[in-house]
N, C-alpha and C positions, 0 to 999 in steps of 0.2 A: 336313888337320886344320881343323875348323871352329872359329872363335872368335866368341864373343859378348862385346861390351864395353859395359857400362852406364855411363851418365853422367847428371848432372843432379840428383843428390841434394843435400841440404843441410838447413839449419835454417830453418824458417819458422814464423810465428805461426799459431795456429788461425784458420781462415777464409781463409787464403792459398792460393796455388797453386804448383805445381811441375810441370815437364815432364821426365819421364825419357826417355832415349834408349837404345836397344839397337842397336848397330851390328854387323852380321854380316859375316863374311869371305866368305860365299857369298850368292848371290841368295836373298832371302827368299821369293821366289815358289816356290822349290823345297821349302820347309819345309811339312810337313803341318800342323803347329801351331806357333805362336809365342805365348808368353805371358809374363806377369809374375806372379811369386810374391813373398811377403814372409814374413819371419820376425822376430817380436818376441822379446825376451829371455825365455827360459823357456817359449816356446811353439813349437808345430810350424810348419813351413813351410806356408803356405796359398796357394791360388790367389787371385789378385786379378782377373785378366782374361786371356783368350786369344782368339786369332783363328785360324781354320782356313783352309786353302788355298781352300776354296769360298767364303770371305768371311764366314761366320757368326762372330759375336762372343759371348762368354760372360763374365759378370761375377759376382763374389761379391755376395751380397745387401748386404753392408755398404758397398759402394762404388757400387752402382747409382745413376745420376743424378748422381754426383760425378766419377767417373773415366771417361776415354775412351781406348780403345786404337785406334791407327791405324797402318797401314803406309805407308811411302814406298818403293816398289819401286825407284825411281831411285837412292835413296841406300842401299838395303839396310838400312834402319833401321825399327825399330818403336818407336813413341812411346807413352808413357802420360801423358796429361794428367790431372793431379790437381787438382781444385778443391774449395773448401770443406773444406779439410783439417782433421782433428780430431786431438787428442793420441793417440787410439787408433790412428791411422794410422802412428805411429812404428814403424819396423822397418827391417831391411835388405831392400832390394828386389832380386830376382834376375830376370834374363831367362832364359827356357828356350826351346829350339827342338828340334823333333822332325824329323829328316831321315833318310829311308831306314832307319827302325827304330832309330835311335840318338838318344839324348837328349844335348843339350849345354846347359851352364849357364854363365852369366857369373859374374864374381867378386863381384858385388853392389855396391849403392850405398846408403849410409845416408840415410834420411829421418827427420828429427826435427821433430816439431810441438810447439811450446810453447803452453801454455795462457795 
């Protein structure tokens, strides 16, 4: 059973930074895709950023230039560095991994940005 565990969420003022971590129970180099999604109250879950096994990265337009996704293969962890945070970034952030045709999700971590 593959587990993804997120951490690093919290309360931050607008303009601040947070770094989210997604620790996997398996080697992240085996995942086809690993990514971060978020879901705000009353809204659908949306892609924030993902990284593919070939190394390409993809970002939502709303976070380009502010967020950075990066893997640490030695720690089996994927990070999401979030800078210049805005109140509209407030959401529960989820880690997702795609491995051998199966999707895995973490339990989510709350990010709240105050104005």
